C-alpha positions in Angstrom: 118.0 98.2 121.3 119.3 101.5 120.2 122.0 103.4 122.1 122.8 107.0 121.2 125.7 108.8 122.8 125.6 112.5 123.3 129.3 112.7 124.5 131.3 113.9 121.6 134.6 113.7 123.5 134.2 110.1 124.1 133.6 109.4 120.4 136.7 111.6 119.3 138.8 109.6 121.8 138.6 106.8 119.2 137.6 108.4 116.0 138.1 112.1 115.1 134.9 114.0 114.5 136.2 115.1 111.1 136.5 111.5 110.0 132.8 111.0 110.6 131.5 114.0 108.8 129.0 113.3 106.0 130.4 115.9 103.6 133.2 113.4 102.6 131.3 110.2 103.1 131.6 109.6 106.7 129.0 108.3 109.1 125.9 110.4 108.9 124.7 109.9 112.5 127.9 111.1 114.2 128.2 114.1 111.9 125.2 115.7 113.7 126.5 115.1 117.4 126.9 118.4 119.2 124.1 120.3 117.1 121.7 121.5 119.7 118.8 122.3 117.2 118.3 118.4 116.6 115.7 116.6 118.5 116.7 113.5 120.5 113.8 111.5 119.1 114.7 112.2 115.6 118.3 111.2 116.0 117.2 108.1 117.8 114.9 107.1 114.9 117.6 107.7 112.4 120.1 105.6 114.3 117.7 102.7 114.9 115.9 102.7 111.6 118.7 103.4 109.0 121.3 100.8 107.9 124.5 102.2 108.8 127.5 100.4 107.5 129.7 98.6 110.2 133.4 99.2 110.5 134.2 96.3 108.2 131.6 97.0 105.6 131.5 99.2 102.6 129.0 102.0 102.3 126.7 101.8 99.2 124.4 104.5 100.4 123.4 107.3 98.0 125.7 110.4 98.2 124.7 113.2 100.6 124.0 116.6 99.3 127.3 117.7 100.5 129.1 114.8 98.7 127.2 115.6 95.5 128.5 119.3 95.8 132.0 117.9 95.8 131.0 115.8 92.7 129.7 118.9 91.0 132.9 120.9 91.6 135.4 118.1 90.8 133.5 115.8 88.3 131.0 118.1 86.7 128.2 116.1 88.1 124.7 117.5 88.1 121.4 115.7 87.7 121.2 117.0 84.1 124.8 116.1 83.2 124.4 112.7 84.8 121.2 111.9 83.1 122.5 112.9 79.6 125.9 111.1 80.1 124.1 107.8 81.2 121.8 108.0 78.1 124.8 108.7 75.8 127.0 105.9 77.3 124.2 103.4 76.9 123.9 104.2 73.2 127.7 104.0 72.7 127.8 100.8 74.7 125.0 99.2 72.7 126.8 100.2 69.3 130.1 98.9 70.4 131.7 95.3 70.6 131.6 95.6 74.4 129.4 93.7 76.9 128.9 95.5 80.2 125.9 95.9 82.5 124.1 99.1 81.5 122.1 99.9 84.7 122.6 103.5 86.1 124.7 102.5 89.1 127.0 100.5 87.1 127.5 103.0 84.4 128.2 105.7 87.1 131.2 103.6 88.2 132.8 104.5 84.7 131.3 108.0 84.3 132.5 109.5 87.6 136.3 108.9 87.2 136.0 110.1 83.6 134.2 113.3 84.6 131.0 112.4 82.9 132.4 112.4 79.4 130.7 109.3 77.8 133.4 108.7 75.2 136.1 108.7 77.9 133.9 106.2 80.0 133.7 103.9 77.0 137.3 104.0 76.5 137.9 103.1 80.1 135.5 100.2 79.6 137.4 99.0 76.7 140.6 99.2 78.6 139.0 97.1 81.3 137.9 94.6 78.8 141.4 94.5 77.1 143.1 94.0 80.4 140.8 91.2 81.5 141.4 89.6 78.2 145.2 90.0 78.5 145.3 88.5 82.1 142.5 86.0 81.6 144.5 83.3 83.4 144.5 85.3 86.6 141.2 87.2 86.4 138.7 85.1 84.7 135.7 84.5 87.0 137.9 85.5 89.9 135.8 85.4 93.2 136.8 86.2 96.8 137.2 82.5 97.8 140.1 82.3 95.3 142.2 84.8 97.3 140.9 84.1 100.8 144.2 82.9 102.0 145.8 86.2 101.1 143.1 88.1 103.0 142.7 85.9 106.1 145.9 84.1 106.6 148.7 86.5 105.6 147.3 90.1 106.3 149.2 91.7 103.4 146.4 94.2 102.5 144.4 96.2 105.0 141.7 98.8 104.4 141.4 101.4 107.0 138.1 101.7 108.6 138.1 105.5 108.4 138.7 107.8 105.5 141.2 110.7 105.4 140.6 114.4 105.7 139.4 114.5 102.1 137.1 111.5 102.4 139.4 109.3 100.5 139.6 105.5 101.0 142.9 104.5 102.7 144.6 101.2 102.0 148.0 99.8 103.0 149.9 97.0 101.2 152.6 95.3 103.2 155.5 94.3 100.8 158.1 93.6 103.5 158.4 91.4 106.5 154.7 90.5 106.5 155.1 88.9 103.0 156.1 85.3 103.0 157.3 85.0 99.5 157.5 81.1 99.7 153.6 80.9 100.3 152.3 84.0 98.6 153.2 85.0 95.1 153.1 88.5 93.5 150.3 87.1 91.3 148.2 86.3 94.3 148.8 89.7 95.8 147.5 91.3 92.6 144.4 89.0 92.4 143.6 90.2 96.0 144.2 93.9 94.9 141.9 93.4 91.9 139.2 91.9 94.2 139.4 94.9 96.6 138.9 97.1 93.4 135.6 95.4 92.8 134.4 96.3 96.3 135.7 99.9 96.3 133.9 100.8 93.1 130.6 100.0 94.9 131.0 103.0 97.2 129.6 106.2 95.8 131.8 108.2 98.3 134.9 106.5 97.0 133.9 107.0 93.4 133.7 110.7 94.0 136.6 111.3 96.5 139.0 108.5 95.3 141.5 106.4 97.1 145.0 106.6 98.6 147.3 103.6 98.8 150.3 103.3 101.2 153.0 100.7 100.2 154.9 99.7 103.4 158.3 98.1 102.8 159.2 97.5 106.5 161.6 94.7 106.7 162.0 94.0 103.0 164.9 91.8 102.1 166.4 90.5 99.0 163.9 87.5 99.0 161.2 90.0 98.5 163.0 91.8 95.6 163.5 88.5 93.7 159.8 87.7 94.2 158.9 90.7 92.0 159.2 90.8 88.2 159.1 93.2 85.4 156.0 91.5 84.1 154.3 91.9 87.5 155.2 95.6 87.6 153.9 96.3 84.2 150.6 94.5 85.0 150.0 96.4 88.3 150.8 99.9 86.7 148.7 99.1 83.5 145.8 98.3 85.9 146.3 101.4 88.1 146.7 103.8 85.1 144.5 102.5 82.5 142.0 99.8 83.6 140.9 100.7 87.1 137.8 102.8 87.4 138.9 104.5 90.6 140.3 108.0 91.2 143.7 107.0 92.5 144.6 110.2 94.2 148.0 109.3 95.7 150.5 106.5 96.3 152.7 106.7 99.2 155.9 104.6 99.9 157.0 104.3 103.5 159.9 102.4 105.3 161.7 101.8 102.1 165.2 100.2 102.7 168.2 100.8 100.6 167.5 97.9 98.2 164.2 99.4 97.3 166.1 101.1 94.4 166.2 97.6 92.9 162.4 97.4 93.3 161.8 101.0 91.8 163.9 100.0 88.9 161.2 97.4 87.9 158.4 99.9 88.2 159.8 103.3 87.0 159.8 102.4 83.2 155.9 102.0 83.3 155.0 105.0 85.5 153.2 107.7 83.3 153.4 111.5 84.2 150.0 111.8 85.8 150.7 108.9 88.3 154.3 110.1 88.8 153.1 113.3 90.1 150.9 111.5 92.7 153.7 109.2 93.9 155.5 110.1 97.2 158.5 108.6 98.9 158.9 109.1 102.6 161.2 106.5 104.1 160.8 106.4 107.8 159.9 110.2 108.0 156.2 109.9 108.7 156.0 113.6 109.1 156.3 113.8 105.4 153.4 111.4 104.9 151.4 113.6 107.3 151.7 116.5 104.8 149.4 114.5 102.6 147.3 112.5 105.0 146.9 114.3 108.3 148.0 112.3 111.4 144.5 112.5 112.9 143.3 110.0 110.1 146.4 107.7 110.5 147.0 104.9 113.1 149.9 105.0 115.4 151.7 102.5 113.0 152.2 105.5 110.6 152.7 108.2 113.4 149.1 108.9 113.5 147.0 109.6 116.6 144.5 106.8 116.0 145.0 103.5 117.7 147.5 101.0 116.1 146.0 98.7 113.6 144.6 95.6 115.4 142.5 94.4 112.4 143.2 93.3 108.8 142.0 91.2 105.9 140.5 88.7 108.2 138.0 91.1 109.4 137.4 92.5 105.9 137.1 89.3 104.1 133.3 88.6 104.9 132.4 91.8 103.2 133.8 90.5 99.9 131.7 87.4 100.3 128.7 89.5 101.1 128.9 91.3 97.8 129.7 88.1 95.7 126.6 88.9 93.4 128.1 92.2 92.3 131.6 90.6 91.9 130.1 87.9 89.7 128.3 90.6 87.7 131.7 92.5 87.2 133.1 89.2 85.9 130.6 89.3 82.9 132.3 92.5 81.6 134.3 92.1 78.4 133.7 91.8 74.7 130.6 90.4 73.1 
């Protein structure tokens, strides 16, 4: 059964039309609603026959022409540059001491964030291998079932089902009252974040547009501060800045209490200039957050016009299991 709605207002009551545009990786069916020159039968065929990702799935479909235009402007990506870079990276990888899959889709994960410079992509691969080696006790053969409780039982990390006005993936990490430090350690939170990264890199739209992370410290107490360590801070920032093949476009801190200064003192020494320029502290002033992520793309929890979040890691966890084969493939990356 296929149901197609031609009432744009009813759709936008729940999801802003701009969220759904294909130019930034949104749902392609909804981006054509309201265009009178399209035939009903062709829209219905598209809706019924194509495999559109669900709200709690990742979109692995090939980039649209509009999205590739963004990649060309921001990442130098053209068919010619892409083909040449893939060929060169394969050669560099073969001649190195690194062991990584060399199929086109996998190499693109490293070429897009490095703007298709093969040498830079190889350096990023080496950083990933070194990081995995340094934290082997936490990351070796890490699979979703190892962090299922963090996703399902505690709801500390949530991925929004919509993207923002620039097509970026949005994620929130709860580091305050939602975090039961007696049950979940900072190591477990990091392992969950690392698992999410393995899923995010599968999305061409996220490879191109990048991601935005919101750290929510609502209800943070001294127990949360004591649960964090200098080693954990260094590990997280080394990962974000050196060993994560994602375009981290911004990190926003909200609902920080006075004692947040104690937390920031752990992290500040490891923050490099590039990331520092992309970090923003808003306190409870959500209007400041809206200067970066428009409120039409945020839930009511953060002063947005979308419904308050009523989903979380429990709904997202099956997606992680669904892509277990890729996660295991990722786990083979390292040194020869």
